[in-house]
DRENTORKOL-3810 file (N, C-alpha, C; in nm, 4 decimals):
REM DRENTORKOL-3810
@n.u->-1.4391; n.v->-0.2522; n.w->-2.2400; ca.u->-1.4015; ca.v->-0.3189; ca.w->-2.1164; c.u->-1.2543; c.v->-0.2949; c.w->-2.0839
@n.u->-1.1731; n.v->-0.2773; n.w->-2.1875; ca.u->-1.0305; ca.v->-0.2515; ca.w->-2.1668; c.u->-1.0100; c.v->-0.1240; c.w->-2.0849
@n.u->-1.0876; n.v->-0.0196; n.w->-2.1157; ca.u->-1.0753; ca.v->0.1061; ca.w->-2.0412; c.u->-1.1096; c.v->0.0880; c.w->-1.8938
@n.u->-1.2051; n.v->0.0015; n.w->-1.8640; ca.u->-1.2411; ca.v->-0.0238; ca.w->-1.7244; c.u->-1.1236; c.v->-0.0861; c.w->-1.6499
@n.u->-1.0543; n.v->-0.1816; n.w->-1.7117; ca.u->-0.9402; ca.v->-0.2463; ca.w->-1.6463; c.u->-0.8218; c.v->-0.1513; c.w->-1.6314
@n.u->-0.8026; n.v->-0.0644; n.w->-1.7312; ca.u->-0.6972; ca.v->0.0372; ca.w->-1.7197; c.u->-0.7283; c.v->0.1291; c.w->-1.6020
@n.u->-0.8542; n.v->0.1712; n.w->-1.5919; ca.u->-0.8953; ca.v->0.2580; ca.w->-1.4810; c.u->-0.8730; c.v->0.1894; c.w->-1.3469
@n.u->-0.9095; n.v->0.0630; n.w->-1.3366; ca.u->-0.8909; ca.v->-0.0113; ca.w->-1.2117; c.u->-0.7417; c.v->-0.0186; c.w->-1.1762
@n.u->-0.6582; n.v->-0.0462; n.w->-1.2739; ca.u->-0.5144; ca.v->-0.0521; ca.w->-1.2487; c.u->-0.4589; c.v->0.0811; c.w->-1.2009
@n.u->-0.4995; n.v->0.1892; n.w->-1.2661; ca.u->-0.4551; ca.v->0.3221; ca.w->-1.2238; c.u->-0.5078; c.v->0.3568; c.w->-1.0843
@n.u->-0.6320; n.v->0.3193; n.w->-1.0574; ca.u->-0.6877; ca.v->0.3437; ca.w->-0.9245; c.u->-0.6132; c.v->0.2655; c.w->-0.8169
@n.u->-0.5729; n.v->0.1450; n.w->-0.8487; ca.u->-0.4972; ca.v->0.0638; ca.w->-0.7539; c.u->-0.3649; c.v->0.1305; c.w->-0.7176
@n.u->-0.2925; n.v->0.1756; n.w->-0.8192; ca.u->-0.1633; ca.v->0.2406; ca.w->-0.7935; c.u->-0.1837; c.v->0.3755; c.w->-0.7239
@n.u->-0.2826; n.v->0.4531; n.w->-0.7691; ca.u->-0.3053; ca.v->0.5838; ca.w->-0.7078; c.u->-0.3445; c.v->0.5695; c.w->-0.5606
@n.u->-0.4249; n.v->0.4692; n.w->-0.5288; ca.u->-0.4642; ca.v->0.4482; ca.w->-0.3897; c.u->-0.3479; c.v->0.4009; c.w->-0.3038
@n.u->-0.2536; n.v->0.3324; n.w->-0.3639; ca.u->-0.1335; ca.v->0.2939; ca.w->-0.2896; c.u->-0.0561; c.v->0.4189; c.w->-0.2483
@n.u->-0.0432; n.v->0.5138; n.w->-0.3406; ca.u->0.0232; ca.v->0.6406; ca.w->-0.3066; c.u->-0.0552; c.v->0.7162; c.w->-0.1993
@n.u->-0.1874; n.v->0.7225; n.w->-0.2143; ca.u->-0.2668; ca.v->0.8012; ca.w->-0.1211; c.u->-0.2670; c.v->0.7389; c.w->0.0185
@n.u->-0.2743; n.v->0.6084; n.w->0.0257; ca.u->-0.2685; ca.v->0.5424; ca.w->0.1566; c.u->-0.1343; c.v->0.5700; c.w->0.2229
@n.u->-0.0278; n.v->0.5677; n.w->0.1441; ca.u->0.1043; ca.v->0.6004; ca.w->0.1971; c.u->0.1081; c.v->0.7444; c.w->0.2463
@n.u->0.0489; n.v->0.8349; n.w->0.1703; ca.u->0.0470; ca.v->0.9764; ca.w->0.2108; c.u->-0.0323; c.v->0.9955; c.w->0.3396
@n.u->-0.1455; n.v->0.9279; n.w->0.3517; ca.u->-0.2321; ca.v->0.9472; ca.w->0.4678; c.u->-0.1823; c.v->0.8772; c.w->0.5925
@n.u->-0.1218; n.v->0.7593; n.w->0.5771; ca.u->-0.0895; ca.v->0.6775; ca.w->0.6941; c.u->0.0593; c.v->0.6459; c.w->0.7116
@n.u->0.1406; n.v->0.6681; n.w->0.6117; ca.u->0.2817; ca.v->0.6335; ca.w->0.6197; c.u->0.3561; c.v->0.7055; c.w->0.7307
@n.u->0.3174; n.v->0.8289; n.w->0.7566; ca.u->0.3851; ca.v->0.9070; ca.w->0.8609; c.u->0.3645; c.v->0.8498; c.w->1.0010
@n.u->0.2665; n.v->0.7613; n.w->1.0172; ca.u->0.2428; ca.v->0.7018; ca.w->1.1492; c.u->0.3596; c.v->0.6141; c.w->1.1949
@n.u->0.4422; n.v->0.5723; n.w->1.0996; ca.u->0.5627; ca.v->0.4956; ca.w->1.1368; c.u->0.6679; c.v->0.5843; c.w->1.2002
@n.u->0.6517; n.v->0.7144; n.w->1.1869; ca.u->0.7508; ca.v->0.8100; ca.w->1.2360; c.u->0.6844; c.v->0.9092; c.w->1.3320
@n.u->0.6404; n.v->0.8623; n.w->1.4469; ca.u->0.5642; ca.v->0.9495; ca.w->1.5381; c.u->0.6463; c.v->1.0640; c.w->1.5959
@n.u->0.7768; n.v->1.0555; n.w->1.5910; ca.u->0.8610; ca.v->1.1611; ca.w->1.6469; c.u->0.8979; c.v->1.2691; c.w->1.5459
@n.u->0.8607; n.v->1.2500; n.w->1.4195; ca.u->0.8903; ca.v->1.3539; ca.w->1.3206; c.u->0.7929; c.v->1.4698; c.w->1.3394
@n.u->0.8384; n.v->1.5908; n.w->1.3076; ca.u->0.7498; ca.v->1.7069; ca.w->1.3262; c.u->0.6267; c.v->1.6972; c.w->1.2347
@n.u->0.5162; n.v->1.7483; n.w->1.2835; ca.u->0.3920; ca.v->1.7441; ca.w->1.2072; c.u->0.4070; c.v->1.8153; c.w->1.0732
@n.u->0.4764; n.v->1.9290; n.w->1.0703; ca.u->0.4920; ca.v->2.0026; ca.w->0.9451; c.u->0.5655; c.v->1.9179; c.w->0.8420
@n.u->0.6619; n.v->1.8385; n.w->0.8848; ca.u->0.7361; ca.v->1.7523; ca.w->0.7924; c.u->0.6453; c.v->1.6418; c.w->0.7392
@n.u->0.5639; n.v->1.5851; n.w->0.8266; ca.u->0.4707; ca.v->1.4807; ca.w->0.7844; c.u->0.3733; c.v->1.5359; c.w->0.6806
@n.u->0.3251; n.v->1.6575; n.w->0.7030; ca.u->0.2308; ca.v->1.7194; ca.w->0.6089; c.u->0.2980; c.v->1.7436; c.w->0.4742
@n.u->0.4173; n.v->1.7990; n.w->0.4746; ca.u->0.4865; ca.v->1.8286; ca.w->0.3480; c.u->0.5195; c.v->1.7014; c.w->0.2701
@n.u->0.5685; n.v->1.5999; n.w->0.3384; ca.u->0.5988; ca.v->1.4734; ca.w->0.2720; c.u->0.4705; c.v->1.4103; c.w->0.2180
@n.u->0.3645; n.v->1.4157; n.w->0.2965; ca.u->0.2365; ca.v->1.3603; ca.w->0.2516; c.u->0.1853; c.v->1.4332; c.w->0.1278
@n.u->0.1967; n.v->1.5631; n.w->0.1240; ca.u->0.1555; ca.v->1.6387; ca.w->0.0054; c.u->0.2371; c.v->1.5971; c.w->-0.1161
@n.u->0.3658; n.v->1.5794; n.w->-0.0968; ca.u->0.4515; ca.v->1.5362; ca.w->-0.2075; c.u->0.4106; c.v->1.4003; c.w->-0.2615
@n.u->0.3791; n.v->1.3083; n.w->-0.1720; ca.u->0.3351; ca.v->1.1751; ca.w->-0.2149; c.u->0.1988; c.v->1.1835; c.w->-0.2832
@n.u->0.1105; n.v->1.2669; n.w->-0.2287; ca.u->-0.0248; ca.v->1.2797; ca.w->-0.2850; c.u->-0.0224; c.v->1.3345; c.w->-0.4268
@n.u->0.0787; n.v->1.4124; n.w->-0.4612; ca.u->0.0892; ca.v->1.4638; ca.w->-0.5984; c.u->0.0909; c.v->1.3485; c.w->-0.6985
@n.u->0.1632; n.v->1.2428; n.w->-0.6672; ca.u->0.1666; ca.v->1.1264; ca.w->-0.7567; c.u->0.0298; c.v->1.0591; c.w->-0.7647
@n.u->-0.0420; n.v->1.0598; n.w->-0.6532; ca.u->-0.1762; ca.v->1.0012; ca.w->-0.6523; c.u->-0.2656; c.v->1.0745; c.w->-0.7513
@n.u->-0.2607; n.v->1.2059; n.w->-0.7514; ca.u->-0.3458; ca.v->1.2834; ca.w->-0.8415; c.u->-0.3091; c.v->1.2635; c.w->-0.9870
@n.u->-0.1810; n.v->1.2419; n.w->-1.0147; ca.u->-0.1406; ca.v->1.2212; ca.w->-1.1546; c.u->-0.1905; c.v->1.0882; c.w->-1.2093
@n.u->-0.2361; n.v->1.0003; n.w->-1.1227; ca.u->-0.2940; ca.v->0.8723; ca.w->-1.1646; c.u->-0.4455; c.v->0.8688; c.w->-1.1489
@n.u->-0.4959; n.v->0.9325; n.w->-1.0441; ca.u->-0.6401; ca.v->0.9305; ca.w->-1.0159; c.u->-0.7196; c.v->1.0010; c.w->-1.1255
@n.u->-0.6735; n.v->1.1179; n.w->-1.1668; ca.u->-0.7473; ca.v->1.1934; ca.w->-1.2685; c.u->-0.7528; c.v->1.1169; c.w->-1.4012
@n.u->-0.6406; n.v->1.0649; n.w->-1.4523; ca.u->-0.6502; ca.v->0.9845; ca.w->-1.5755; c.u->-0.7364; c.v->0.8598; c.w->-1.5577
@n.u->-0.7311; n.v->0.7974; n.w->-1.4406; ca.u->-0.8139; ca.v->0.6787; ca.w->-1.4167; c.u->-0.9611; c.v->0.7126; c.w->-1.4341
@n.u->-1.0028; n.v->0.8234; n.w->-1.3777; ca.u->-1.1429; ca.v->0.8628; ca.w->-1.3887; c.u->-1.1787; c.v->0.9045; c.w->-1.5313
@n.u->-1.0890; n.v->0.9740; n.w->-1.5992; ca.u->-1.1153; ca.v->1.0138; ca.w->-1.7379; c.u->-1.1297; c.v->0.8920; c.w->-1.8279
@n.u->-1.0360; n.v->0.7991; n.w->-1.8151; ca.u->-1.0383; ca.v->0.6783; ca.w->-1.8987; c.u->-1.1578; c.v->0.5912; c.w->-1.8615
@n.u->-1.1797; n.v->0.5712; n.w->-1.7336; ca.u->-1.2873; ca.v->0.4849; ca.w->-1.6879; c.u->-1.4253; c.v->0.5377; c.w->-1.7192
@n.u->-1.4389; n.v->0.6706; n.w->-1.7249; ca.u->-1.5709; ca.v->0.7294; ca.w->-1.7471; c.u->-1.6241; c.v->0.7033; c.w->-1.8882
@n.u->-1.5399; n.v->0.6550; n.w->-1.9775; ca.u->-1.5875; ca.v->0.6154; ca.w->-2.1110; c.u->-1.6792; c.v->0.4940; c.w->-2.1033
@n.u->-1.6559; n.v->0.4088; n.w->-2.0018; ca.u->-1.7320; ca.v->0.2831; ca.w->-1.9933; c.u->-1.8029; c.v->0.2632; c.w->-1.8593
@n.u->-1.7736; n.v->0.3463; n.w->-1.7621; ca.u->-1.8340; ca.v->0.3351; ca.w->-1.6291; c.u->-1.8925; c.v->0.4702; c.w->-1.5893
@n.u->-1.9936; n.v->0.4674; n.w->-1.5048; ca.u->-2.0480; ca.v->0.5939; ca.w->-1.4540; c.u->-1.9550; c.v->0.6477; c.w->-1.3451
@n.u->-1.9729; n.v->0.7732; n.w->-1.3131; ca.u->-1.8945; ca.v->0.8332; ca.w->-1.2051; c.u->-1.9236; c.v->0.7615; c.w->-1.0727
@n.u->-2.0491; n.v->0.7211; n.w->-1.0535; ca.u->-2.0836; ca.v->0.6457; ca.w->-0.9326; c.u->-2.0071; c.v->0.5139; c.w->-0.9274
@n.u->-2.0022; n.v->0.4436; n.w->-1.0389; ca.u->-1.9298; ca.v->0.3163; ca.w->-1.0418; c.u->-1.7811; c.v->0.3374; c.w->-1.0153
@n.u->-1.7237; n.v->0.4416; n.w->-1.0730; ca.u->-1.5822; ca.v->0.4710; ca.w->-1.0492; c.u->-1.5557; c.v->0.4981; c.w->-0.9015
@n.u->-1.6433; n.v->0.5730; n.w->-0.8383; ca.u->-1.6261; ca.v->0.6041; ca.w->-0.6962; c.u->-1.6401; c.v->0.4787; c.w->-0.6107
@n.u->-1.7364; n.v->0.3956; n.w->-0.6436; ca.u->-1.7570; ca.v->0.2715; ca.w->-0.5684; c.u->-1.6345; c.v->0.1805; c.w->-0.5828
@n.u->-1.5830; n.v->0.1674; n.w->-0.7040; ca.u->-1.4621; ca.v->0.0869; ca.w->-0.7275; c.u->-1.3454; c.v->0.1448; c.w->-0.6477
@n.u->-1.3313; n.v->0.2758; n.w->-0.6514; ca.u->-1.2212; ca.v->0.3417; ca.w->-0.5808; c.u->-1.2283; c.v->0.3143; c.w->-0.4313
@n.u->-1.3463; n.v->0.3164; n.w->-0.3734; ca.u->-1.3599; ca.v->0.2909; ca.w->-0.2299; c.u->-1.3226; c.v->0.1471; c.w->-0.1948
@n.u->-1.3642; n.v->0.0530; n.w->-0.2782; ca.u->-1.3268; ca.v->-0.0862; ca.w->-0.2557; c.u->-1.1765; c.v->-0.1068; c.w->-0.2635
@n.u->-1.1152; n.v->-0.0443; n.w->-0.3637; ca.u->-0.9696; ca.v->-0.0533; ca.w->-0.3788; c.u->-0.9003; c.v->0.0112; c.w->-0.2597
@n.u->-0.9523; n.v->0.1243; n.w->-0.2145; ca.u->-0.8930; ca.v->0.1924; ca.w->-0.0990; c.u->-0.8874; c.v->0.1005; c.w->0.0228
@n.u->-0.9961; n.v->0.0304; n.w->0.0485; ca.u->-0.9979; ca.v->-0.0607; ca.w->0.1636; c.u->-0.9008; c.v->-0.1766; c.w->0.1455
@n.u->-0.8974; n.v->-0.2339; n.w->0.0268; ca.u->-0.8066; ca.v->-0.3464; ca.w->0.0016; c.u->-0.6614; c.v->-0.3029; c.w->0.0186
@n.u->-0.6271; n.v->-0.1879; n.w->-0.0373; ca.u->-0.4906; ca.v->-0.1360; ca.w->-0.0247; c.u->-0.4592; c.v->-0.1077; c.w->0.1219
@n.u->-0.5560; n.v->-0.0515; n.w->0.1944; ca.u->-0.5325; ca.v->-0.0186; ca.w->0.3347; c.u->-0.5060; c.v->-0.1428; c.w->0.4184
@n.u->-0.5803; n.v->-0.2494; n.w->0.3949; ca.u->-0.5605; ca.v->-0.3729; ca.w->0.4720; c.u->-0.4178; c.v->-0.4240; c.w->0.4539
@n.u->-0.3704; n.v->-0.4264; n.w->0.3299; ca.u->-0.2338; ca.v->-0.4728; ca.w->0.3022; c.u->-0.1319; c.v->-0.3767; c.w->0.3631
@n.u->-0.1517; n.v->-0.2466; n.w->0.3432; ca.u->-0.0604; ca.v->-0.1453; ca.w->0.3950; c.u->-0.0525; c.v->-0.1517; c.w->0.5475
@n.u->-0.1682; n.v->-0.1599; n.w->0.6106; ca.u->-0.1734; ca.v->-0.1631; ca.w->0.7562; c.u->-0.0942; c.v->-0.2804; c.w->0.8126
@n.u->-0.1042; n.v->-0.3938; n.w->0.7466; ca.u->-0.0321; ca.v->-0.5135; ca.w->0.7938; c.u->0.1168; c.v->-0.5033; c.w->0.7650
@n.u->0.1526; n.v->-0.4709; n.w->0.6411; ca.u->0.2932; ca.v->-0.4731; ca.w->0.6020; c.u->0.3734; c.v->-0.3547; c.w->0.6536
@n.u->0.3141; n.v->-0.2371; n.w->0.6564; ca.u->0.3888; ca.v->-0.1169; ca.w->0.6946; c.u->0.3705; c.v->-0.0828; c.w->0.8423
@n.u->0.2474; n.v->-0.0897; n.w->0.8904; ca.u->0.2214; ca.v->-0.0509; ca.w->1.0289; c.u->0.2234; c.v->-0.1685; c.w->1.1257
@n.u->0.2217; n.v->-0.2902; n.w->1.0710; ca.u->0.2262; ca.v->-0.4084; ca.w->1.1564; c.u->0.0980; c.v->-0.4343; c.w->1.2330
@n.u->-0.0132; n.v->-0.3803; n.w->1.1854; ca.u->-0.1414; ca.v->-0.3994; ca.w->1.2536; c.u->-0.2182; c.v->-0.5135; c.w->1.1887
@n.u->-0.2769; n.v->-0.5973; n.w->1.2710; ca.u->-0.3559; ca.v->-0.7093; ca.w->1.2205; c.u->-0.5015; c.v->-0.6675; c.w->1.2027
@n.u->-0.5644; n.v->-0.7288; n.w->1.1051; ca.u->-0.7067; ca.v->-0.7077; ca.w->1.0815; c.u->-0.7850; c.v->-0.7888; c.w->1.1849
@n.u->-0.8681; n.v->-0.7229; n.w->1.2624; ca.u->-0.9490; ca.v->-0.7938; ca.w->1.3616; c.u->-1.0768; c.v->-0.8450; c.w->1.2958
@n.u->-1.1435; n.v->-0.9348; n.w->1.3618; ca.u->-1.2699; ca.v->-0.9872; ca.w->1.3105; c.u->-1.3715; c.v->-0.8744; c.w->1.2917
@n.u->-1.3800; n.v->-0.7867; n.w->1.3885; ca.u->-1.4744; ca.v->-0.6745; ca.w->1.3817; c.u->-1.4468; c.v->-0.5859; c.w->1.2608
@n.u->-1.3185; n.v->-0.5546; n.w->1.2390; ca.u->-1.2831; ca.v->-0.4721; ca.w->1.1228; c.u->-1.3061; c.v->-0.5487; c.w->0.9930
@n.u->-1.2759; n.v->-0.6769; n.w->0.9941; ca.u->-1.2993; ca.v->-0.7594; ca.w->0.8750; c.u->-1.4467; c.v->-0.7645; c.w->0.8365
@n.u->-1.5325; n.v->-0.7793; n.w->0.9363; ca.u->-1.6769; ca.v->-0.7798; ca.w->0.9093; c.u->-1.7199; c.v->-0.6432; c.w->0.8551
@n.u->-1.6688; n.v->-0.5372; n.w->0.9147; ca.u->-1.7014; ca.v->-0.4019; ca.w->0.8673; c.u->-1.6608; c.v->-0.3839; c.w->0.7219
@n.u->-1.5388; n.v->-0.4250; n.w->0.6887; ca.u->-1.4922; ca.v->-0.4140; ca.w->0.5502; c.u->-1.5746; c.v->-0.5027; c.w->0.4589
@n.u->-1.6111; n.v->-0.6221; n.w->0.5072; ca.u->-1.6939; ca.v->-0.7117; ca.w->0.4273; c.u->-1.8274; c.v->-0.6488; c.w->0.3907
@n.u->-1.8863; n.v->-0.5778; n.w->0.4854; ca.u->-2.0123; ca.v->-0.5086; ca.w->0.4575; c.u->-1.9934; c.v->-0.3986; c.w->0.3539
@n.u->-1.8811; n.v->-0.3296; n.w->0.3619; ca.u->-1.8529; ca.v->-0.2260; ca.w->0.2621; c.u->-1.8313; c.v->-0.2887; c.w->0.1253
@n.u->-1.7595; n.v->-0.4026; n.w->0.1200; ca.u->-1.7410; ca.v->-0.4706; ca.w->-0.0084; c.u->-1.8738; c.v->-0.5228; c.w->-0.0628
@n.u->-1.9647; n.v->-0.5633; n.w->0.0251; ca.u->-2.0978; ca.v->-0.6037; ca.w->-0.0206; c.u->-2.1685; c.v->-0.4843; c.w->-0.0839
@n.u->-2.1528; n.v->-0.3665; n.w->-0.0254; ca.u->-2.2103; ca.v->-0.2451; ca.w->-0.0833; c.u->-2.1494; c.v->-0.2154; c.w->-0.2195
@n.u->-2.0184; n.v->-0.2390; n.w->-0.2339; ca.u->-1.9527; ca.v->-0.2218; ca.w->-0.3639; c.u->-2.0145; c.v->-0.3156; c.w->-0.4667
@n.u->-2.0331; n.v->-0.4395; n.w->-0.4289; ca.u->-2.0940; ca.v->-0.5385; ca.w->-0.5207; c.u->-2.2337; c.v->-0.4942; c.w->-0.5620
@n.u->-2.3118; n.v->-0.4444; n.w->-0.4670; ca.u->-2.4471; ca.v->-0.3980; ca.w->-0.4992; c.u->-2.4399; c.v->-0.2793; c.w->-0.5953
@n.u->-2.3471; n.v->-0.1882; n.w->-0.5712; ca.u->-2.3338; ca.v->-0.0696; ca.w->-0.6556; c.u->-2.2903; c.v->-0.1000; c.w->-0.7967
@n.u->-2.2177; n.v->-0.2103; n.w->-0.8165; ca.u->-2.1673; ca.v->-0.2441; ca.w->-0.9497; c.u->-2.2557; c.v->-0.3447; c.w->-1.0216
@n.u->-2.3527; n.v->-0.4024; n.w->-0.9531; ca.u->-2.4397; ca.v->-0.5039; ca.w->-1.0128; c.u->-2.5171; c.v->-0.4436; c.w->-1.1301
@n.u->-2.5153; n.v->-0.5183; n.w->-1.2418; ca.u->-2.5927; ca.v->-0.4757; ca.w->-1.3578; c.u->-2.5316; c.v->-0.3581; c.w->-1.4212
END
């Protein structure tokens, strides 16, 4: 069970980097696209240095399907926080319900 929690922690940090790489440039709409791409690639490098070990460690106790399902749930949770704190966007009821349905799918995928 310890390996599962280590994997979750690494996935949480790696998804924080990836969300920043994918959406952080939106705060700078006037920067050139090539600069946004290069900076995003640089940030994504850190994501990979955590994502790969997370999957290796987690796969000792979880299936690849479970790891992917956990990763998707973490991605949404990180995005909600990032979107509010960095982009200043509020979660609408419609988006909240959509995310809730996805989290329900995560729960179903991890059951048993």
